[in-house]
C-alpha positions as a printed NumPy array, in Angstrom:
array([[162.183, 229.123,  92.109],
       [158.598, 229.943,  91.289],
       [159.129, 229.322,  87.544],
       [159.941, 225.51 ,  88.063],
       [157.603, 222.995,  88.28 ],
       [158.475, 219.249,  89.38 ],
       [156.503, 216.433,  88.166],
       [156.944, 212.564,  87.568],
       [157.815, 211.577,  84.217],
       [156.306, 209.684,  81.361],
       [157.974, 207.494,  78.74 ],
       [158.162, 210.728,  76.34 ],
       [160.758, 212.161,  78.931],
       [162.885, 208.994,  78.012],
       [165.169, 210.801,  75.636],
       [165.91 , 213.714,  77.825],
       [166.709, 211.68 ,  81.096],
       [168.944, 209.459,  78.959],
       [170.647, 212.487,  77.489],
       [170.961, 214.2  ,  81.012],
       [172.259, 210.803,  82.782],
       [174.916, 210.876,  79.981],
       [175.945, 214.716,  80.58 ],
       [176.302, 213.745,  84.32 ],
       [178.381, 210.674,  84.13 ],
       [180.992, 212.748,  81.627],
       [180.841, 215.563,  84.089],
       [181.059, 213.828,  86.882],
       [182.8  , 210.709,  86.661],
       [184.292, 211.114,  82.986],
       [182.32 , 208.042,  82.131],
       [180.74 , 207.778,  78.58 ],
       [177.271, 205.782,  78.859],
       [176.373, 204.129,  75.807],
       [173.303, 204.972,  74.372],
       [171.871, 201.61 ,  73.942],
       [172.392, 200.665,  77.521],
       [171.223, 203.817,  79.244],
       [168.098, 204.432,  77.286],
       [167.02 , 200.869,  77.917],
       [167.526, 201.379,  81.473],
       [165.613, 204.367,  81.732],
       [162.759, 202.681,  79.981],
       [163.09 , 199.579,  82.167],
       [162.688, 201.844,  85.173],
       [159.776, 203.815,  83.874],
       [158.012, 200.629,  83.034],
       [158.438, 198.84 ,  86.297],
       [157.263, 201.323,  89.074],
       [158.004, 199.261,  91.894],
       [161.663, 199.775,  90.897],
       [161.487, 203.568,  91.404],
       [160.551, 206.682,  89.158],
       [161.89 , 209.771,  87.738],
       [161.165, 213.324,  88.471],
       [161.606, 216.319,  85.826],
       [162.056, 219.925,  86.752],
       [160.397, 221.902,  84.01 ],
       [160.659, 225.591,  83.234],
       [157.347, 227.2  ,  82.587],
       [158.246, 227.448,  78.869],
       [158.304, 223.46 ,  79.068],
       [162.163, 223.099,  78.856],
       [163.251, 220.349,  81.167],
       [166.138, 221.962,  83.117],
       [166.882, 218.919,  85.924],
       [165.927, 215.5  ,  86.349],
       [166.57 , 212.899,  89.236],
       [165.57 , 209.164,  89.932],
       [164.221, 207.721,  93.051],
       [164.716, 204.11 ,  93.753],
       [163.48 , 202.074,  96.9  ],
       [165.19 , 199.966,  99.536],
       [163.579, 198.089, 102.135],
       [164.947, 198.404, 105.496],
       [164.196, 195.804, 107.912],
       [165.713, 197.494, 110.884],
       [163.216, 200.235, 110.266],
       [160.412, 198.487, 108.746],
       [160.147, 200.72 , 105.92 ],
       [161.757, 201.999, 102.858],
       [164.317, 204.432, 102.096],
       [164.098, 206.307,  98.871],
       [167.53 , 206.764,  96.824],
       [168.008, 209.988,  95.358],
       [170.036, 209.31 ,  92.328],
       [170.871, 210.467,  88.717],
       [170.648, 213.9  ,  89.992],
       [171.297, 216.332,  86.935],
       [170.696, 220.35 ,  86.545],
       [171.609, 221.975,  83.426],
       [174.425, 224.094,  83.869],
       [172.798, 227.242,  83.15 ],
       [170.354, 226.743,  85.788],
       [172.512, 225.51 ,  88.713],
       [172.32 , 227.39 ,  91.919],
       [168.945, 228.705,  91.328],
       [166.909, 226.193,  93.426],
       [166.288, 223.744,  90.853],
       [167.215, 220.948,  92.901],
       [165.875, 222.125,  95.88 ],
       [162.614, 222.084,  94.076],
       [163.167, 218.491,  93.224],
       [164.146, 217.667,  96.957],
       [161.121, 219.538,  98.09 ],
       [158.797, 217.39 ,  95.45 ],
       [160.415, 214.199,  96.838],
       [159.405, 214.97 , 100.508],
       [155.736, 215.692,  99.229],
       [155.518, 212.315,  97.76 ],
       [157.338, 210.445, 100.493],
       [154.68 , 211.951, 102.867],
       [152.114, 210.389, 100.972],
       [153.419, 207.007, 101.282],
       [153.269, 205.858, 104.738],
       [156.198, 203.355, 104.415],
       [158.978, 205.833, 103.38 ],
       [161.276, 206.184, 106.395],
       [163.976, 208.415, 104.81 ],
       [166.241, 209.452, 102.1  ],
       [169.675, 208.438, 100.888],
       [172.029, 209.49 ,  98.102],
       [175.603, 208.987,  97.276],
       [177.918, 211.731,  95.811],
       [181.497, 211.497,  94.484],
       [183.768, 212.248,  97.319],
       [185.254, 215.175,  95.645],
       [181.978, 216.85 ,  94.691],
       [181.965, 219.374,  97.464],
       [179.074, 221.766,  95.814],
       [176.585, 218.957,  95.749],
       [177.48 , 217.899,  99.454],
       [176.99 , 221.485, 100.365],
       [173.933, 221.594,  98.795],
       [172.58 , 218.143, 100.18 ],
       [173.784, 219.307, 103.786],
       [171.924, 222.642, 103.45 ],
       [168.701, 220.784, 102.813],
       [169.258, 218.809, 106.163],
       [170.852, 215.765, 104.954],
       [174.21 , 214.336, 106.796],
       [176.912, 212.289, 105.665],
       [176.559, 208.576, 107.221],
       [179.035, 206.488, 108.782],
       [178.588, 204.023, 106.051],
       [181.137, 203.473, 103.043],
       [179.588, 202.306,  99.709],
       [181.261, 198.734,  98.021],
       [180.11 , 197.176,  94.946],
       [180.918, 194.115,  92.756],
       [179.883, 194.17 ,  89.015]])
């Protein structure tokens, strides 16, 4: 999509990232993310680059149409970093137009500049078949791992 540019964010983007995260959580998991917590979490990541970074996909008219977050995980097995692609959101009227592909390609470009990056990972809702097809079309494959958590 030639009229989409992907860039790293600045603190000025915190509001739109917060909003897109809330929309994504409601759409995919029917969860309401409280403003105070998600806003604080977005800003904290922006202030701590060792945790990760955000990207925004921006239309040439300066409208932000997509966002994603990258966090890092060290793999001693590979002596390198996995970049986790998280909090992916594309505005509904821009979906299936290459916005996520543009973000993913930018992630790959940035990773190519970092010698410690070994690969990319993400998790996706089991029922989100559209997203799964998108990721597979970009060369990603399901792993043999299940995800567990304790909160």
